[in-house]
C-alpha positions as CSV (number, residue, x, y, z in Angstrom):
1,X,7.0,35.5,24.5
2,X,4.8,36.0,27.6
3,X,4.7,33.8,30.5
4,X,1.5,32.3,32.2
5,X,1.6,33.0,36.1
6,X,-0.7,31.9,38.7
7,X,-2.2,28.6,39.9
8,X,-3.9,27.5,36.7
9,X,-1.2,25.9,33.9
10,X,-3.3,25.3,30.8
11,X,-2.0,22.9,27.6
12,X,-3.6,23.2,24.6
13,X,-5.7,26.1,22.7
14,X,-8.3,28.2,23.3
15,X,-9.5,30.6,20.5
16,X,-6.3,32.0,19.0
17,X,-4.3,31.3,22.0
18,X,-1.8,28.2,22.3
19,X,-0.6,27.3,25.9
20,X,2.2,24.8,26.4
21,X,4.8,23.9,28.9
22,X,8.4,24.4,28.1
23,X,11.7,24.1,30.0
24,X,11.0,28.1,31.3
25,X,7.6,27.3,32.2
26,X,4.1,27.5,31.2
27,X,4.1,29.9,27.6
28,X,1.0,31.2,25.8
29,X,1.2,32.5,22.3
30,X,-1.1,33.9,19.8
31,X,-1.6,31.2,16.4
32,X,-0.2,32.3,13.7
33,X,-1.9,31.5,10.4
34,X,0.0,30.5,7.0
35,X,-1.7,31.1,3.8
36,X,-2.1,28.4,1.4
37,X,-0.3,30.4,-1.5
38,X,2.7,31.0,1.2
39,X,3.1,27.3,1.4
40,X,2.5,26.6,-2.1
41,X,5.2,29.2,-3.0
42,X,7.7,30.3,-0.4
43,X,11.0,28.6,-0.3
44,X,10.8,28.0,3.4
45,X,8.2,25.5,2.8
46,X,9.8,23.5,0.2
47,X,10.7,20.6,2.1
48,X,7.0,20.5,3.3
49,X,5.8,20.7,-0.4
50,X,8.2,17.6,-0.9
51,X,7.1,15.6,2.0
52,X,3.4,16.4,1.3
53,X,3.7,15.3,-2.5
54,X,5.6,12.0,-1.4
55,X,3.0,10.9,1.3
56,X,0.1,12.0,-1.2
57,X,1.6,9.5,-3.7
58,X,2.3,6.7,-0.9
59,X,-1.5,7.3,0.3
60,X,-2.8,7.0,-3.4
61,X,-0.9,3.7,-4.1
62,X,-2.2,2.4,-0.7
63,X,-5.7,3.0,-1.9
64,X,-5.0,1.3,-5.2
65,X,-3.8,-1.8,-3.6
66,X,-6.9,-1.8,-0.9
67,X,-9.0,-1.6,-3.9
68,X,-7.1,-4.5,-5.8
69,X,-7.7,-6.9,-2.8
70,X,-11.1,-5.7,-1.6
71,X,-12.7,-9.1,-2.0
72,X,-10.7,-11.0,0.5
73,X,-9.6,-7.7,2.8
74,X,-13.5,-6.7,3.6
75,X,-13.2,-9.6,6.3
76,X,-9.6,-9.6,7.0
77,X,-8.4,-6.0,8.2
78,X,-7.8,-4.1,11.7
79,X,-9.1,-0.7,12.0
80,X,-5.6,0.8,11.4
81,X,-4.8,-1.1,8.6
82,X,-5.1,2.1,6.1
83,X,-2.9,3.8,8.1
84,X,-0.5,1.5,8.5
85,X,-0.2,0.5,4.8
86,X,0.4,4.0,4.0
87,X,3.2,4.1,6.3
88,X,4.7,0.9,4.4
89,X,4.2,2.7,1.3
90,X,5.8,5.7,2.5
91,X,9.1,3.2,3.2
92,X,8.7,2.0,-0.5
93,X,8.5,5.3,-2.0
94,X,11.7,6.7,-0.1
95,X,13.6,3.6,-1.3
96,X,13.6,5.3,-4.7
97,X,17.2,6.1,-5.5
98,X,16.7,7.5,-8.7
99,X,14.3,10.1,-8.5
100,X,15.0,13.6,-7.2
101,X,13.2,14.5,-3.3
102,X,9.4,15.3,-3.7
103,X,9.3,13.1,-7.1
104,X,10.0,9.7,-5.4
105,X,7.5,6.9,-6.2
106,X,6.3,3.5,-6.0
107,X,7.3,2.1,-9.1
108,X,11.2,3.5,-8.7
109,X,10.8,2.2,-5.0
110,X,11.0,-1.2,-3.7
111,X,7.4,-2.7,-3.5
112,X,9.1,-5.9,-2.1
113,X,9.1,-4.1,1.3
114,X,5.4,-4.9,1.3
115,X,6.2,-8.6,1.6
116,X,5.3,-9.6,5.2
117,X,2.5,-6.7,5.3
118,X,-0.3,-8.3,8.0
119,X,-3.8,-6.7,6.6
120,X,-5.2,-7.8,10.3
121,X,-2.8,-7.4,13.0
122,X,-5.2,-9.0,15.3
123,X,-4.5,-12.4,13.5
124,X,-1.2,-12.2,11.9
125,X,-0.7,-15.1,9.5
126,X,2.7,-16.2,10.9
127,X,0.9,-16.8,14.3
128,X,-2.1,-18.4,12.9
129,X,-1.2,-20.7,10.5
130,X,1.7,-22.7,11.2
131,X,1.5,-25.2,8.1
132,X,4.8,-24.6,5.7
133,X,3.9,-23.8,2.3
134,X,5.8,-22.4,-0.7
135,X,5.2,-19.7,-3.3
136,X,5.8,-19.3,-6.8
137,X,5.2,-16.3,-9.0
138,X,5.7,-16.7,-12.8
139,X,5.7,-13.5,-14.7
140,X,5.9,-15.5,-18.2
141,X,2.8,-17.5,-17.6
142,X,1.1,-14.8,-15.0
143,X,0.5,-17.2,-12.2
144,X,1.0,-16.9,-8.7
145,X,0.8,-20.2,-6.8
146,X,0.9,-21.0,-3.2
147,X,1.5,-24.8,-2.2
148,X,0.7,-26.2,1.0
149,X,1.6,-30.0,1.9
150,X,-0.8,-32.1,3.8
151,X,-0.9,-30.5,7.4
152,X,-2.9,-31.1,10.4
153,X,-5.6,-28.6,11.0
154,X,-6.3,-29.2,15.1
155,X,-2.1,-28.9,15.6
156,X,-1.1,-26.5,12.8
157,X,-3.8,-23.7,13.1
158,X,-4.6,-21.1,16.2
159,X,-8.1,-21.2,15.9
160,X,-10.5,-18.6,18.0
161,X,-13.3,-20.1,20.1
162,X,-16.2,-21.6,18.5
163,X,-14.2,-22.2,15.3
164,X,-15.5,-25.4,13.6
165,X,-14.3,-25.3,9.9
166,X,-11.9,-22.9,7.7
167,X,-10.8,-22.1,4.3
168,X,-7.3,-21.4,3.0
169,X,-7.5,-18.4,0.5
170,X,-5.1,-16.6,-1.8
171,X,-4.9,-13.6,-3.8
172,X,-2.9,-12.8,-7.1
173,X,-2.9,-9.1,-8.0
174,X,-1.3,-7.3,-10.8
175,X,-1.4,-3.5,-10.3
176,X,-0.4,-0.6,-12.4
177,X,-0.3,2.2,-9.8
178,X,0.2,5.0,-12.4
179,X,-3.0,4.2,-14.0
180,X,-4.8,3.2,-11.1
181,X,-6.0,0.1,-12.4
182,X,-5.3,-3.6,-11.4
183,X,-6.1,-7.3,-12.5
184,X,-7.0,-9.6,-9.4
185,X,-7.8,-13.2,-9.2
186,X,-8.8,-15.1,-6.0
187,X,-8.9,-18.8,-5.0
188,X,-9.8,-20.8,-2.4
189,X,-9.7,-24.2,-0.7
190,X,-12.6,-26.4,0.2
191,X,-14.3,-25.9,3.4
192,X,-12.2,-28.0,5.8
193,X,-13.2,-29.4,9.4
194,X,-11.0,-28.2,12.2
195,X,-9.8,-31.8,13.2
196,X,-6.9,-34.0,13.9
197,X,-7.4,-35.6,10.6
198,X,-4.5,-34.7,8.1
199,X,-5.6,-32.5,5.2
200,X,-4.5,-33.5,1.5
201,X,-1.8,-31.0,-0.1
202,X,-3.6,-27.8,-1.3
203,X,-2.4,-25.8,-4.2
204,X,-3.9,-22.5,-5.0
205,X,-3.1,-20.6,-8.3
206,X,-4.1,-17.2,-9.4
207,X,-3.6,-15.9,-13.0
208,X,-3.1,-12.4,-14.2
209,X,-1.8,-11.1,-17.4
210,X,1.0,-12.8,-19.3
211,X,4.4,-11.2,-19.3
212,X,3.0,-8.2,-17.1
213,X,5.4,-5.3,-16.7
214,X,3.6,-4.1,-13.5
215,X,4.3,-5.2,-9.9
216,X,2.8,-8.5,-8.8
217,X,1.4,-9.4,-5.3
218,X,0.3,-12.5,-4.0
219,X,-1.5,-12.9,-0.6
220,X,-2.2,-15.7,1.7
221,X,-5.0,-15.6,4.2
222,X,-7.1,-17.9,6.2
223,X,-10.9,-17.7,7.0
224,X,-12.8,-19.3,10.0
225,X,-16.4,-20.3,10.2
226,X,-18.8,-22.0,12.7
227,X,-21.2,-24.7,11.0
228,X,-24.7,-25.0,12.7
229,X,-27.0,-27.5,10.9
230,X,-24.8,-27.8,7.7
231,X,-24.7,-24.2,7.3
232,X,-20.8,-22.4,7.5
233,X,-21.6,-18.9,9.3
234,X,-18.2,-16.6,9.4
235,X,-16.9,-16.5,12.9
236,X,-17.3,-13.0,14.3
237,X,-17.4,-11.1,10.7
238,X,-14.1,-12.3,10.0
239,X,-12.5,-10.6,12.9
240,X,-10.0,-13.3,13.5
241,X,-9.4,-14.2,9.7
242,X,-5.7,-13.5,8.5
243,X,-4.4,-12.0,5.5
244,X,-0.9,-11.2,4.3
245,X,1.0,-10.4,1.6
246,X,3.7,-13.2,1.3
247,X,5.3,-12.5,-2.1
248,X,6.1,-9.6,-4.3
249,X,7.6,-9.3,-7.8
250,X,8.3,-5.8,-8.9
251,X,9.4,-4.4,-11.8
């Protein structure tokens, strides 16, 4: 392989030439093009095909989940959320201990690995809402419930500057990853003031299909508002809203 000599040291590509630094100095080599047919049939690329198949499956599952929760997600996500979700879905796929490599999937994996996934890393639920809560997923009735005892908003919520009011929101979703279909139900508390006065206990219930055979997801979030002349305006387009998968019931 030819070495690059001279004062100018390059790294990167120019045309069909690639320049890179190795332990033996700066190297230049010509790019090689591998045909799509070879990638699809050559035994040397079997592992590549397996990885691509599972990655595609994880990406598709992540898209279905995003679509299922889109009503709350649109105002509570960061710009890398899609990539982070795909990475987590890959962990779910790789947890499949029954399917052969390349055919591992979400349903035979561990969807419970999605518990604790924050849709917005700029406002994680665990560092935004410090009020205690309990969860319940009842597959027989198809209800997914969050119960929050009375709490003091000014003490138990970390709020962004300018916030005067907030809502607690929840989402229950039943997802059929194979059919790319879902049933989703959302719930929300009343608009609550950010004061030192304790709230009443909050109970949010979401309903999906009774006796479902599909994975069930329960999400909890908080939305921030600024009230001006009696009108509630979302604070900075939801940049500080939190939304997290707090409970998963697999199949």
